[in-house]
Every structure is written in structure tokens, then in C-alpha cells.
N, C-alpha and C positions, 0 to 999 in steps of 0.2 A: 835020529830024526832032527831036522833043523828047527831049533826052537829060538830063533833070533827074532825078538820082538822089540827092537830098538831102532826101527827104520826111520823114525822122525829125527834121530840123531845123525845117522848115516846109513846108506844102503850099500850092499856089495856091488862092485862094478860088474856089469853084465858081460857075457862072453862076446856079444856083438860090439859093445863099447870098447872092450879090451882089444878086439881084433882091429877096430877102426883106429885106435890109438897106435897100434903096432904098424899098421899099413901106412899111416901118415908119417910116422917117424922114419920109416925106411925109404918111402918113395918121395917125400917132400922134406928133405933135410935142411933146405936153405931158409934164411931169414926172409919173411915176406916183404921186408922193406928194401931188400937188395935189388939192384936194377939189372943184374945179369939174368940169363935165361932161367936158371934154377930158382932164383928169387921171384921172378915173374910167375913161374908155375905155382910156387907156394902161395903167392898173392891171389892167383886165380882160384886155387883150391879153398883158400880162406873165405873168399867172397861167395863161392858156391855153397859152402857149409852154412854161412850166415843166411843166405837166401832160402835154403831148405828148412832151416829152423824157423825163420820168420814166417814162411808159408804155413807150417804146421801150427804156429802160434797165432795165426790170423793177423799178422802185423806186417809192416814194411821192413825190408832189410836195413834201410837207413836209420831205423829207430832202435836197432839192437847193437849193443856194444859189449865185447867180451872183456871180462875182468878175471881176477884170481878167485872170485867167489862172492857170495852175497855181502859179506862183511865189507869188502872193498867197494862194492856197488853202493852200499849204504853210506860209507864214508865219503865217496865221491859226491853224492847228493848233498849230504848235510854239511860237509866242509865248504861247499860252494857258497853257503850262506855267509861265510866270513868275508866274501868279496863284496857284499852289499852293505848298505847302511843298516844300522841296528833296527830291529823290529821284534816281532813276537813269533814264536814257534809253538805249535800245539802238537802234543803226542798223546797216545793213550797210555794208561797205566799198565797195560799188558804187553807192551812192546818187548821184543827181544833185546838183550843187553847191547847188541850191536847198534841199536838205535838209541836206547835210553842212556847209554854211557856218554853220548855226545852232549847231553844237557849241561853238565858242569863247564865244559869248554865254551859252549855258546854263551852261557851266563857270564863267564869270565870275560868274554869279549863284548859284553854290554847287551846281550839279547835277553828279552823276557821269555820265560817258558811257562806253559800251562800244561798240566797233566790231567787228562780226562779220565774220569771213573769209567769202569766197564761193568755196570750193574749186571749181575748174573752172567757175566762173561762177554757182554756186548757193549760197544760204544753206541750211544743213541744220537741221532741227528739233532735232537733238542739240546742235549748237553753240549754238543759241538757248536751249535748256533749261539749258545749263551756265552761261549768263550771267544767267539770271533769279534775282533776289534779292528778299527781302521789301520792299525799298525801291524796286523797279522800278515806274515809273508810266507809261512809254510805250515802245512799240516801233515803229520805222519801217523797213519793208522795201518796196521798190518792186515793182510787179507785173511789169513788163517792163523790162529794162535798155535804156537809150537808146543805148548804144554797141555792144553785142553782140546785143541782142534776146533774151537769156536770159530765159525765163519762170520766175519764182520760184514755189515751191510754197506759195503764200499760204494756201490752206485748211489745209494741214498745219501751217504756222507758227502760224496763228491757233489751231488746236486745241491746240498745245503750250502757248500762253499761257493759254488757257482752263482747261486741266487744272491748270496751276500756280496759277491764281487760286483754285481750290478749296482749296488748301493755305493760302494767305495770306488768303483771304476778302476780297480787295480787288480792285476792277476795274483792269485795265491797259489803257490806250488802245492800240489797234493801228491805225496809220495806214499807208496804202499809196499812194504816188505812182503813179497809174495812167494817166499821159499817153499812154504807148505801147501801152496795152491796149485802149482804147475802139475798138470796131469792128474790131480787128486780131487779137485772140486770144479764145479762149473764156474769158470772165471774168464769171461770174454775180455781179453786184454784191451782191445781198442774200444769196446763197448762200455767198459767200466768208467772211462773218463779220467783215469789217473794220469798225472803228468810224468811220473817216473815209478819204476818198480824194479825190485831186485830178485834174482833167481840164482840157484846153486845147483851144479851138476850132480853132486854126490847124494842128493836127496831122491834122485830118480835113476839110480843104478849107473850113473856116470862116474867119472873119476873125481877125486878131490882136487882142489886147486884150480877149478874152472867155474866161472859163473857168468851171469849176464846182467846188464843194466839196460832197461827199457826207458827211452826218452821219447815222449809223444812229439815234442817239438825240439829236436836236437840243435837246431840252428840258434835257438835262444838260450841254450844252456852253456854256462861258462864254468869249467872245472877249476878247482883251486890250483892244481898242478898238472898241466898237460904233458909235461916231460918231453919225450921225443916226438910227440905229435902223432903217434900211431892211433888207430881207431878214430880217424878223422879228427884228431886233436882232442878227443874226449878222455882218452886213457893212454898214457904213454907206456912204453915198454914193449919188448918183442913179443908178438902174439904167440901163445902156446898152441900152435896148430894141431899137434897130436891130441891134446886134451879137447880142443874145440871139435875135432872130428869125432872123438868119443862121445862128447856131449850131444852132437847131432844124432849119433846112433841111438843114444839113450832116449832122446826126445822122440825119435821115430818109433821106438818100442812102446813108449807110454801114451802118446797123444792119440793115435788113431783108434785105440781101443779103450780110451779113458772112461767112457760112459759105461761100457760093459764091465770093466774092472771095478768101477765105483759100486755098481749094483752087487757084484759078487762079494767084494770086500765088505760092503754094507751088511750083507746077510751074515757074514762071519762075525762082524762087530756086534750085531744084535744078539747073536748066540752067546758071545762072550759077556755082554752086558747082562743078559738074563741070568747067566751062570753066576756072575759076580754078585748080583742082587740076591740070588738064592743062598749065597754064602753069608748074607747079612752085611755086605760091603756097600758103601755109598758111592755112587757114580758122581764124579765132580765135573765131567764134561757135560755141557748143556746139550739139549736135544738137537739144535741146529749146528751140528759139528761135522767135521770131516770124517768120512767113514774109515780113515786110516789111523785115527788116534782115539784112545780111551784113557782118561785119567780117573783114578778112583782112590778112595781113602782106605789104606790097608790097616790091619789090626795092630801093627807095630810101627815104630818110626820108619820112615821110607827107606833109609839106607840099610837098616837091619833087614827089612823085608826083601829088598832087591838082592841083598847078599845071600839070603836064604834061597831065593829063586835061582840065583846064579849057581849055587852049590848043587842044585838039582837040574842044571843044564838049561835054564830059561834066562835069556838075556833081556832084561827090561831096564827101565830108567827111573831114577828118583827125582829127575828134574831135567833142565836143559843142559845137554852135554857140551854146549858151546861156551860154558863158563867154568873157570877153575873152581868156583864155588857153586856147583850145579844145584845143590839142594837149596841154597839161598835164592837162586834165580827162580826156580820153580815156585818156591813159597811166595816170593814177591809178586809174581804174576797171579797166583791163586788168591792172595790177600787183596790184590787190586780188583778182583772180580767179586769180592764179598764173601769168599769162603772162610769159614771159621778157622782160627789159628791152629786148633788141635787137628783139624782135618788137613790143613795145608802142610803141616809137619809130617803127616803120614801119607802124603800123596805119592802114588806110583803111576807111571805112564807105560802103557803097552802100545806099540805102534806097528802097523802092518805095511807090507810091501804089496805090489800088485801080484806077486808070486806066492804070497802066503796061502797055504793049503788048508782045507777043512781038517785034514788029519793032524796038522801041526796045531791048529786051534783046539781040537779035541784033547790033544796031549797037554796043551797049556792049561786047559780047564781042569784036567785031572790033577796035575801037579799043584795048581793053585788050591784046589780043594784040600789036598793033603797038607799043604803048607799052612793054610788057614786053620785047619783042624788039629795041627800039631802032630801029624803022623809022620 
């Protein structure tokens, strides 16, 4: 039985996505920037895929730009700050390292940086308002936390920024890393009011190495390095058309049935939470969390416990797998939301896919009970 419960780290590529990758590779081999017939066909296919994804996401094709993944999308946005005069940037204490690792570079170039607390896992509009100053130029708060699944109040936070803008009469960029949101929580992209957002294909059964950057007003965005001018000058480099086609196939699988999947996975999550509590384990994920993620405090150090689960065929995580120091990354985020250090050091994350079955969840619970009880 498939006992893979590390889907927040990466998902398996789906058969449809793999078939779309192969089809595009074989039938559209040319560079979309080439002006010959095959190149023009590849360009047409590229724009068709963009339009189909944008339609499913409820946005305009001209607001979506393809990148190599969320980390590049994040870097594109945050590095662009280096082109402007110094100011202040505000991020939350629970941001992914792909965001938080930019603070030293920004500070080195004269930027001021503030890190918002996330009490009980959430950034409050009041705390954000207290940090807004006349020199604030950017705010970065993720949509869904990758360790706990906590869903941040993005519309309220954006509204707080927009109200402050009226006082200063200067626009503040609001960026949201939305990797764990796409297809998994109710996140109306255009309705959220964010200026920019990042997405990654391999979190929704697409291939690795493909992602998206959403820009609400792309005409006003200036990237640090446009390179060859592809993607309308926002991201240089030859477009990875096969991966883009595979991403489109993955989006088509996830988004139309997103609500039904959320409800079904939500029931599985609740069953697992009740079972974990019956084992005497503390749930670290707050109530208002993604149905696809559970973080809990295990009875042993997290890396020991996840290794024991692995020996029994269960793939889980002791932290964010996007860091070479994964355990430290997970602990940093948990400590940032006020979790006790002893619980943060024992944190384990299990994460679901839309294809996770009841039978797999039941087997997970059985193995967890045996592991906790030392059998």
C-alpha cells in the first residue's frame, strides 16, 4: 500500500502530466523564440497553455509568467527591490526559507527589515499595521504555511496595507508565496488583492523545475535581470514548454474538483488528528489550516521518529524539505508561531495529496499507534 505522506514536500507526477510532457516534447521541439514555422507553433502552444492555466486560476494570461519554480519566482520579486531606493520590507516569521533568506542581502544593500510575529500561527492585521512606516515598500506574507498548514488572512492583511497607502499616497508591494495554496485552499487569486504570488508545479502532481509568478500589474514590474527578454521581459531564458504543458495538465486535474477534494481530504485529516490525540500527541497545526497538512509533536526527536516511520514504510517529514537543514527550518517556523522549543524539536509533518485514500490513512494510523507504543 502507498504510504507516502510527504506531499507538502513534493508530489508524484501524474500520468496525465507525464503524458502532456511527452506530447509537447515530441510534437513541439522548437524554441518558442525562433521565428521559423516550428518555433511559431511552439510559441502558439505556449500561449495556449498559459491561457488555459489562467482561466482555471481565474486570472488573465498576461498576469502569469512561467519560471523554474517558486524559489525563482520569489527571487524575481525580492531581487527587484534592489533596483529601487532603500526602504523597508516586512515579512512574517513563518516564511519559507526561500523568502527569509533574502533578508541578509537586502539589509546588506541598505534596506530595513521587520519580521512579524505569527501568534498561534497567524499574522495579525494589527501587528502588520504597527510595522507599516512611510518608507515601507514591500510586504511578504505566505498564503499557507508549509510546516503547519496555517491559512493566513491574506485579504485582511492586504486591506490593512491598502488603507495605510492612502495615508502615504505611495504603493506598497504585497507579495504572497502561495505554493501550498494552489488547489488546496480557497484562495481567489484576483480577489485576494495581492500584487504578486509564487506557485510550484511539483506540489500538485506536476513536474519539478516548473513554476509560475503572478503579477497583478506586470507593466509596472521591473525584474533585476530580464536576460533574453522571454516571458514579455519578466523572465529570461528558453521556456520549458514540455514542463509548462505538464503543469497545465496538473492544474486541470486539481482545480476543477478542488472543493470536493478539500472536503474529502478534510475528513481524512480529521480522522488522523483524532487518532493522534487519542495517542496522547499534541497537534501543532492550528484549527484554521489547510486540510492537506498536519503537524504534531511526536514522543521522540523528530528525525528519530520519522526514521522509525520510514522503516515501517511511512514517508513523513521532520520539517521543510526545501532546506538542507530541514529540521532547523521547521523548528524556526514553529518557534516563530510560539510553539514551545521542546515541541518544536519533536515536530513531525504528515501531508496529503488529493489522491490519498481512506485505506492509506487507516494504515498510517495503525503504524503510528504501533510506533508510539513501541511495538
